[in-house]
N, C-alpha and C positions, 0 to 999 in steps of 0.2 A: 310217354309211354317208350320204352326201352326199343331202340329203333333194332331193326334186325342185320344180321350179319351182312356185311357189305365187302368184304375181302376178296378180291380177285374180281370184282365188277368194273365192267364200264360204266361211264357217267351215266347214260339213259337209263342202264342198269339199279343204276345207284337211284337216282331219281325216281323211277316209278315203283323201285321197293319200298322205301321211304313212304311215299307217299300210300303205297297197298299194305303197310304193315309188316308185310312180311317180304323173304329173299324172293326175287326173283330173276329170271336168267330170259336170255333170248330165248324166244317159240311160246313163252308162256302169254296167257290170256290175264288180263288184271281189269278192275274196275277201280277208277280214281276220282276224287275230289278234284276239281276244275277251281282254278281261283280266279280266271278271268274268261268271257266267252266274247269275242268281238263280231260283231257283224258290220258288214259294208253294204252301202246304198244299193247297188247291185243286187244283190243276193237279200235285202231284206224283206222285201215283199213275200218270196218263199218262204221262208222263216216264221214269218209271222201268221202265215195259213197254216204250216204245222201246227206252232203254238196253240192259234185258238182252234183248227179244227183236230188236230189227230192227237194231241196231249190235252185236250181239256183246259186250255187255258193258264195250267198252273206254273208259276215261275217259284223255284225254291228260295233263290237268293239274287233276287234282280239289282243288288247292288254289285254283283260280279257280272254283270253285263253290258257291254259299251257297245253303242250304236255310231257308226262314223261314215260321215256323209263324206265322201274323198273320191269317189272314182268316175262319176261324172258332176263335177260340181267347180262351178254354179250349174246347173240343170241346162242340161242343150236342146231340150224340147218340151213340149207340152207333158208327154207323156214320161218322160222322167222326172219333171217337175210334181207330179203327180203323187209318183211314187215315192218322191222323198217327203212330199208334204205329209202322205200317211206314215212313213218310218218315223217323222219327225214327231208327229202325232201320238204314236204308238209309243215310243221309247217316253215320253214325258208321262204318258198316263200310267205305265207301269214302273215307273220308278229308275229308269236304266239310265245310266250314263249318256250324254247324247253331245258327239262332237261334231258340231254342225260345219256347214262350207264356210271353207277359209282356214279350220285347224288345222289341218294337213292332211298327211295319207297315214294310214290306221298304225302300222307298224311304229314310224315315227311318234306318232302321238302317244301310242300306249307305253313306250317306251320313256318317252318325256315325262310322262305322268305318272311314273315308277308303278305301272299295274303288271309288269312283268319283271319277276326277281331270279333271283340264284337259285335254283332246287325247285321251283315252282313249276305248273303246266298251266299252258295259255293256251286256248282253241282258238281260230282265227278263219273265217268264212273267206280265205285268201288263202292261195297257195303258200307267198311268202312269208306267212305266219314264223317259218324257220326263223327269221329275222331273230327271234326273243331268245334264241340260244346265245348270242352274243354274250348275255349274261350268264350265261348257263342254266338259261331256263328252257323247260321241254315244249318248245312252240310249233304248232303243227296246221297245217290247212283239214281241213274237212268241209263236207257240203252240205247242202239246207238241211238234210233231214238230221244227220249226227250233231251240227250245229244247234237246231231247234230243242233235240232229247238234251242236249247240255245244258242250255238255257233253262229249260223247265227241271229237270232233277238236279243239276249241279255236280253231273257225273258224266265221265265218258267211259266207254272200255278202248283197251290197246291190246294189242298184241305185242309184247317188247320185242323191238329190233334186234337184231345183230346190230354190231358197229362195223364201220370200216374205218379205220386210223388213219387220218392225214398228218405224219409228220413234219414242221417247217422249218427249216434250221437255216443260220447262215444271216446273211445281212442283205438286206433290200438294195439295188444299186438305185443311184439317182435317175429319178423320172421312171421308176415302175414302183406303181402302186399296189393296194389290196385287190383291185379290181383285175389288175393284171394276174396275181396271184390266183384270184378266184376263179378266173376264165383258162388260167395253167392245169387248175386242178382239174376242173372238167373236163378239159381235153385228154387228161390223165386218166380218167374213171370212164369217160364216155359218158351220153345220155340218161342211161341205165344203170349205169356201171353201181349203185348204188341205191337201188330199187328198194323202197322201204327201210332202207337202212337208218341208221343214227350214223350220221357222218361228224366225227368226233376231229375238231380241227385244233392240233396242237400248235400253238403259235408261239415265237418268242414275247416277254412281258411286258415288251415296247410298243408291242402295236395295240393304235387306240380304239376306245371303244366305237368310231364309228369304223373301225378298219374293221372290228370284227363285225359289226352288224352288216358291212358288205358280205363278207365271208360265210356268215350263218344265211344271211337271204339268198345267195346263190345257191346253198347246198341243194333245194329243191329241184335245182336245174339238172341236175346228178340224179334225181329220182328220190332223194333223200326224205325220208320220213320226218328228219329234223336233223339240225344242221348245231352241234353244241362244241363251242368256244369253251376250254378250261379257265376259269375265272382267275386272273392275275394282274398286275400293273394297275393300270387305271380303273380295272372293272372291282378289283378288291380294293380299292381307296374309295371308289363311290358307291359300294352296294353292300348291306351285310350278308356275307357267303357264308353258308352254312358249313361248319367244317368239316361234313364228311364228302363235300362236294369235289373230290380231288382225283386225280387221274392213279389209277392205283398200276404199277408197273406190273402185277399180275392179272392183269385184266386182258381176256382172251377175246382177239378181233378175227372178223369173218378175213380181213384183210389189211393189210397195213402198207400206205405209198409214203414214202419219203421224199420231199422236194428241198432242193437249195434255192432257197431266192436269190443268192448270189449269181445265180444261172439263168434268172430269169429275165428278161426283156419285154419291151411293151410290146401287146398282142391284141388282136380284134378277133371277135365272133363273127365271122362272115354269113351272110346270109346262106340259106334260110333255116340253121339251125346253131342252137348255143354251143353246141361240142364243135362246131365247125373252127375250131381255133386256130390261129397262124401268125405269125410275126407280123407285125405293124407293115415292116417294108416289104410283105408279098404283097401290097395291095398300095404301093405308092403310086401317087398321082390321079389315084379314082377322084371323079370330080363330086364333090358335096352340096345336095339342094338345100338342106336342113341340118342342123346339128340342135340336137335336144339334149338338156343337161337340166337334169331333176331325177325325180323318182324315188322308192323306197330303198333301192341300191347305194343310188350316189346323187341324194340330192340335199347334203347336209351341208350345213358351214363351213366345213374344212374344203368339200368339194366345191363350194364357189369361192372359195377361196384361191385353189388350185387356178381355177377359169381366170379368175380376176386378174389374179400375177401376171399370166401368160396375154391377157388382153388388154394390160394397163395401158394407157396412153397410142392405142390403137384402134384400126376399124376393123369390122368383120368384111370379109373378102366380097365383092358385090356379085352377086349372082348365086348368094349364100345367106341363108337366114337363123339368126340364133335364138331357141326360144331357151329360157332359163327361169325353171319352177320351184320355187323353194320346197323342200320336202314338210314345212310345216310353219304357223305363224310364226314361232319362236326362232325358228332359220332364218324367217323375212326378215322381223324385228331386229336380230343381232346382223343380219347384213346392212340393214339401213343404218342401224347405229352406229358399224364402223367403218361405212362408205365403201362396203363391197358393192352394194347395188349402184350408186352413182359411176363406178367404174364401169361396170357392165354396159350401163344405160349409155354411157359416153360412148362404149366401143359398137353400140348398135344393138344390143341385146333386146329382145322384147321379152316383158315379164307375164308370167300368169299366176293366177291364184293357187296358193299352196293346195297342192292335193297330187292326184295321178297324172294331170293331163292328158297328154295324146296314149300315154302307152299302151293305151288298149285299143285304141283308134275310134274313139267314139267322139272324140271332140278336140279343140285348141289346138289344131297345129298336125290332123290328119295330111296323107302324104296320097299327092296325085300319080297316075301311071308313069312308070320310069322313074320318078323321083329317089334318090340316094340320099339316106340320113343314116346320121353318126350320133345314136345314142347312148345316153351312161345307163339305161335302164338294164332290164333282164331277158327278155325276148325278143326274138328277130323271125318271127315264123311268117310265112306269107299271109299275108293279109294283116298281122298285126298292128300295124298304125294305120291303117286306112288301103291303099289300093293293093290288091295282090300283086300288082306288076312291078311296087316298089320295093327297094332295096335297103334292108336297115343291117348296118355294121354296130355291133356293140364294141363299147372302149371306155375307157376310165375318163375322168372329166379332162385332164390334160392333153389325150389325145385330140378328147371331142374339141377343147378351146382351140389346138392348133387346126384343126381340121377348119374350124369356124374362121381362121384368121389367113388362112392361105386359099380356102375353096377348095380345097383336097386333101385327101390324107395324106400325112405326112409326119417326117421326124422332125424335130425341131431342129434348126439350122445352130440353134443356141444351147444346145444339148439339152437342158433338160431342167428338173426341178431343183432346188437347193437340196444338198446331198442331207439325206435323212437317215439316220443312222438309229436301227433298229437290231440291240444287240441280243 
């Protein structure tokens, strides 16, 4: 089929135009085929009820449906164990892909399995499905009803989002990471500054796939429907990118934000909102009870490397505990093979099963009243990780590692990470 005219369109408009088979612009309604529908354990019972009860039990393309047991994995109680057993049984009976306990976090796993591809459309029953935008895939989160309908029909409907463009220029200073960039973008936009928009993040070519995943993952924290990073560098080397998936200089954006990477510094999102972003120095000396390194935002191998490099030969501060949960079994295996895990364990880290861990406050490290946590995750709402009287600071792996080492929020005495050149 001849592709539609894509001149002057944003990335989101291009993807949905190609998928719809006609030229569409922001505000148009489209019905499109879906490449993959992802269902996590916590919402699987609702999805199953809707497929079987409301939709007649038909599933058009079972090979395009994945169940991932990651949010409370291993099960924390009998109720969760029963729900997971039902989800496991249902996925096998219907011929869905099943990623069982220990395989890892849904977004990390789908990327590792190649189920999110440039120019594709992937829906997830988790809001951080925007992560797939790291490779230029239209990834977005939906509720149980829409997810069930997409699983049953192989299609979904969307209003084509308008686009907010974030243009990142310059070179990251030493010690400043993609997490600092993402939080700085959210500070600029605020938590609702890109509501239902496509957040198009124009990065220098040198940004790695992992860094792009961090940026796309956090796009939803500015309210975005999708976070798309134009494929370049490592992504073009590792993925097959359609020739039409490029930034068009004639594209019309609802808003353009420019950010000089060279002017950024380590930051934290202070409780209780993700857009409550401040320089790390504003909180120097705050005591930290727990440090959590993991999640779909910053639980990848390069994140663990950063933490291990800072902790090597040292010990976690007395009175502070460090939880490390690799994002997937592949990350765990790689970290074991290259010695990263032994370094972390020698420093006093506690290791958890690959998965979401305590990110949503249901197990494996929930917080007590009055405790302070530094987390590499993506949300710090009241009660997110346990007690509503606890406080959560969101930060990069480097800031988290130094907090574990000193027991307080602090800048490094020995400055920073190795120089990082991003052209």
